[in-house]
Structure formats: C-alpha cells, structure tokens
KEGU-563383 format. One record per atom (N, C-alpha, C): residue in three letters; x, y, z. Coordinates in steps of 0.1 Angstrom, whole numbers, plus 5000, padded with zeros to 4 digits. Layout:
BEGIN
ALAXYZ
...
// end
This chain:
BEGIN
UNK365523623987
UNK366523733985
UNK365923863987
UNK366723963988
UNK366324103990
UNK366724183978
UNK365924293975
UNK366324373963
UNK367624453966
UNK368324473956
UNK369524553957
UNK369124703958
UNK370124793961
UNK369824933962
UNK369424983948
UNK370024933938
UNK369724973924
UNK368324923921
UNK367924803925
UNK366524753923
UNK365524853929
UNK365824893942
UNK364924983949
UNK364825123942
UNK366025163937
UNK366025293930
UNK365125283918
UNK365225173910
UNK364425153898
UNK362925143902
UNK362625083913
UNK361325063918
UNK360725203921
UNK361425283928
UNK360925423931
UNK360725503918
UNK361625483909
UNK361425553896
UNK360125503889
UNK359925373890
UNK358625323884
UNK357425393891
UNK357525413904
UNK356425483911
UNK356325623907
UNK357525693905
UNK357525833901
UNK356925853887
UNK357125753878
UNK356625763865
UNK355325693862
UNK354725633873
UNK353425573872
UNK353425443864
UNK354425363864
UNK354525243857
UNK353925133866
UNK352525123865
UNK351825033874
UNK352224883872
UNK352424843860
UNK352924703858
UNK354224673865
UNK355224753863
UNK356524733870
UNK356324733885
UNK355524823890
UNK355324833905
UNK354724713910
UNK353624663904
UNK352924543909
UNK353824423908
UNK354624413897
UNK355524293895
UNK356624303906
UNK357124413908
UNK358224433918
UNK357724393932
UNK356524443936
UNK355924423949
UNK355524273951
UNK355224203940
UNK354924063941
UNK356223983945
UNK357324033940
UNK358623973943
UNK359224013956
UNK359024143959
UNK359624203971
UNK358524293979
UNK357624223986
UNK356524293992
UNK356924404002
UNK358024394008
UNK358424494018
UNK358924624012
UNK359124623999
UNK359624733992
UNK358724853993
UNK357424823995
UNK356424933997
UNK356825034008
UNK357524984018
UNK357925074029
UNK359425124028
UNK360125084018
UNK361525114018
UNK361725264014
UNK362825314020
UNK363125464017
UNK364525474012
UNK364725584005
UNK366125604000
UNK366925684011
UNK368125724007
UNK369025784017
UNK368425914023
UNK367525984016
UNK366826104021
UNK365526074028
UNK365225944029
UNK363925904036
UNK362725904027
UNK362925924014
UNK361825934004
UNK361325784001
UNK360025764001
UNK359525633998
UNK358925633985
UNK358525513980
UNK357825503968
UNK356525583968
UNK355825593980
UNK354625663981
UNK354925813979
UNK356025863984
UNK356426003981
UNK356426033966
UNK357025933959
UNK357225953944
UNK355825943937
UNK355025853940
UNK353725833934
UNK352825953937
UNK352825993950
UNK351926103954
UNK352326233947
UNK353626263947
UNK354126393941
UNK353726403926
UNK353626293919
UNK353326293905
UNK351926253902
UNK351126233912
UNK349626213909
UNK349326073904
UNK350125973907
UNK349825843902
UNK349025763913
UNK347725793912
UNK346825743923
UNK346725593923
UNK346625523911
UNK346625383911
UNK347825323917
UNK349025373914
UNK350225323920
UNK350225353935
UNK349825463939
UNK349725503953
UNK348825403960
UNK347625373955
UNK346725273961
UNK347325133962
UNK348025093952
UNK348724963953
UNK349824963964
UNK350525073965
UNK351525083975
UNK350925083989
UNK349825153991
UNK349225154004
UNK348625014007
UNK348024953997
UNK347524814000
UNK348624714003
UNK349824743998
UNK351024664001
UNK351724694014
UNK351224794021
UNK351824834034
UNK352524964035
UNK352525044024
UNK353225174025
UNK352525264035
UNK353325334043
UNK352825424053
UNK352425554047
UNK351225594047
UNK350825724042
UNK351325844050
UNK351825814062
UNK352425924071
UNK353925914071
UNK354525834063
UNK356025824063
UNK356625964060
UNK357526004069
UNK358226134068
UNK359626104063
UNK360026194053
UNK361426184049
UNK362326254058
UNK363626274055
UNK364626334063
UNK364226484066
UNK363526544057
UNK363026684059
UNK361726694067
UNK361126574070
UNK359926574077
UNK358726574068
UNK358926574055
UNK357726584046
UNK357126444043
UNK355826444043
UNK355126314041
UNK354726314026
UNK354226204021
UNK353726194007
UNK352626304005
UNK351826334015
UNK350826444014
UNK351426574012
UNK352526604018
UNK353226734016
UNK353626744001
UNK354226633996
UNK354626633982
UNK353426643972
UNK352326573975
UNK351126583967
UNK350626733967
UNK350626793979
UNK350126933980
UNK351027023972
UNK352327003973
UNK353227093966
UNK353027093951
UNK352626973946
UNK352426953932
UNK351026953927
UNK350127003936
UNK348627013933
UNK348026883928
UNK348326773935
UNK347826643931
UNK346626603939
UNK345426653936
UNK344226623944
UNK343926483946
UNK344026403935
UNK343726263936
UNK344626193946
UNK345926223946
UNK346826173956
UNK346526213970
UNK346226343972
UNK345826383985
UNK344526313990
UNK343626283981
UNK342426213985
UNK342726073989
UNK343626003981
UNK343925863984
UNK344725853997
UNK345625954000
UNK346325954013
UNK345425984024
UNK344426074022
UNK343526104033
UNK342625984036
UNK342225914025
UNK341425794027
UNK342225684035
UNK343425674033
UNK344325574040
UNK344725614054
UNK345025744056
UNK345625794068
UNK344725884076
UNK343625934071
UNK342726014079
UNK343126164079
UNK342326244086
UNK342526384087
UNK343826424094
UNK344326344102
UNK345626374109
UNK346726414099
UNK346726354087
UNK347726384077
UNK347726524073
UNK346626594073
UNK346526734068
UNK347326824077
UNK347526794089
UNK348226884098
UNK349626844103
UNK350126734097
UNK351526694101
UNK352426794096
UNK353326834105
UNK354326944102
UNK355626884098
UNK356226944087
UNK357526894083
UNK358626974091
UNK359826954087
UNK360927014095
UNK360927164095
UNK360227224085
UNK360127364084
UNK358927424091
UNK358127334097
UNK356927374104
UNK355727384095
UNK355827334083
UNK354727344073
UNK353827214073
UNK352527224072
UNK351627114071
UNK351327104056
UNK350726994051
UNK350326984037
UNK349327094034
UNK348427134043
UNK347527244041
UNK348327374039
UNK349327394047
UNK350127514046
UNK350927514033
UNK351427404029
UNK352127394016
UNK351127424004
UNK349927374005
UNK348927403994
UNK348627553994
UNK348427614005
UNK348127754006
UNK349327834001
UNK350527804005
UNK351727884002
UNK352027863987
UNK351727753981
UNK352027733967
UNK350827783958
UNK349827843964
UNK348727893956
UNK347727793951
UNK347727673957
UNK346827573953
UNK345527583961
UNK344627673958
UNK343427703965
UNK342527583966
UNK342327513955
UNK341427403954
UNK341827293964
UNK343127263965
UNK343527163975
UNK343427213989
UNK343827343991
UNK343627394005
UNK342227394010
UNK341327424001
UNK339827424005
UNK339427284008
UNK339927183999
UNK339527044001
UNK340027004015
UNK341227034018
UNK341726984031
UNK341027054043
UNK340727184042
UNK340027254052
UNK338727194055
UNK338027164044
UNK336627104045
UNK336626964052
UNK337826904053
UNK337926764058
UNK338726764072
UNK339226874076
UNK339926884088
UNK339026844100
UNK339626784110
UNK338926744122
UNK339226864132
UNK338326964132
UNK338627074141
UNK338127054155
UNK337326944157
UNK336826924171
UNK337926904181
UNK339026834177
UNK340126814187
UNK340826944190
UNK341027024181
UNK341727154183
UNK340827244191
UNK339527244188
UNK338527324195
UNK338427274210
UNK338427144212
UNK338327084225
UNK339427134234
UNK340627144228
UNK341827184236
UNK341627334240
UNK340827414232
UNK340627554236
UNK339327574243
UNK338627464246
UNK337327464253
UNK336227514245
UNK336227504232
UNK335227554223
UNK334527444215
UNK334727324218
UNK334127214210
UNK332627204213
UNK331927174202
UNK330527134203
UNK330426994199
UNK329426924204
UNK329226784200
UNK328926774185
UNK329426674179
UNK329226644165
UNK329526764156
UNK330526844159
UNK330826964151
UNK331526914138
UNK331026964127
UNK331626934114
UNK331927064106
UNK332827044097
UNK333227164089
UNK332327184077
UNK331827074071
UNK331127074059
UNK329827164060
UNK329627244050
UNK328427334050
UNK328527464058
UNK329727494063
UNK329927614071
UNK331027704064
UNK330927824066
UNK332027914062
UNK333127904072
UNK334327884068
UNK335427874077
UNK336527974073
UNK337028044083
UNK338228134080
UNK339428064086
UNK340428054078
UNK341627984082
UNK342828074081
UNK343728064091
UNK344928134091
UNK346028034092
UNK347028044083
UNK348127944082
UNK349428024084
UNK350127984095
UNK351428054097
UNK352527964092
UNK353428034084
UNK354627964079
UNK355727964090
UNK356827894086
UNK357927884096
UNK358628024099
UNK358428114090
UNK359028254092
UNK358128344099
UNK356928294103
UNK355928374110
UNK354928444101
UNK355128434088
UNK354128494079
UNK352828424080
UNK351728504078
UNK350328444080
UNK349628464066
UNK349028354062
UNK348128354050
UNK346728334055
UNK345828404050
UNK344428394054
UNK343628334042
UNK342628254045
UNK341828194035
UNK340428174041
UNK339428194033
UNK338028164037
UNK337428064028
UNK336727964033
UNK335927874025
UNK334527904026
UNK333727884016
UNK332327904016
UNK331627784013
UNK330327774017
UNK329627654014
UNK328827674001
// end
C-alpha cells in the first residue's frame, strides 16, 4: 500500500519537529517517502534541514532523499538550512551532495551561500566559502592552478542578489 496525502503531511511534520522515532518507523513502512514532496515541492529533507534536525536529515538521506531536491521556488534543503542558520544541516547536506550544493541557484537567483550572507549568517557563509570548489570557476576564466584549495587562504567574496545588489565578505585563515 501507499501512504495517503495525510500520512505524508504527518511524516513531513515529524521531520520538521525532529521526531526521529516517527520518521524511522514511517520510512520502514514507506521507504519511498524520503523523496516525496508536497504541493509546493517541499520534501522531508527541506523540513529537517530548515529546523536543524541533523539525525533526521541523515536518516532521510540514507533512505534516498535527494540533498539537491528543489521545491517550486527552486530552493533546496541547503537554502532552507542557510536561511535558518543551521550549520549542522548544511554540513550533513554538503557531506551527502558535495560542494555543488553551495552554488545552486533558486528561482530568485540566490545560492545557499547568498542566502547565508543576505541573512547575516556570517559563520555559515564562511563555512561554505571555505569548502567551495573554486577550481572549476577559475578554470572557466583561465585562472586555475593545479590542486588549488581554499583552505588556509584569505578569500574575498562578492555575492550578487537577484536585484543586482552586491554583498562583500572576506574570510581569513
């Protein structure tokens, strides 16, 4: 049998509130629920990430949740974690989906890094900048060096929002 829409709504609420027992019990019965989305495209991973429920998020990812799942607005779970300053969730999503998640743009043109910066979450923005894979972007501009890493260097970052505003940030080692 398949879960009802009400069952799935309850499941997403369990993820939102961090009820690990309910989440694991529901996934044991309906394993595909880890990837299910509501009418707005929000998944259980969005709910867990936004509220910093790292254990729930890890269970969802292990059950097949997509760390890069975008909702109808183009926001991923990492966007929601960044908006709510949930470093543990950002770390779990990064571990599951890699550096590419840091620069995924939502429908407004904002990346999780941009969301962190715009919301004043400097700790999260620095964490993401330190883990960005800048070699691909630099290679496109002809500036890549072999084995280039961000860690241990001072980096100046400019983040442009959808309205064209620019925020500047520097990280230090």
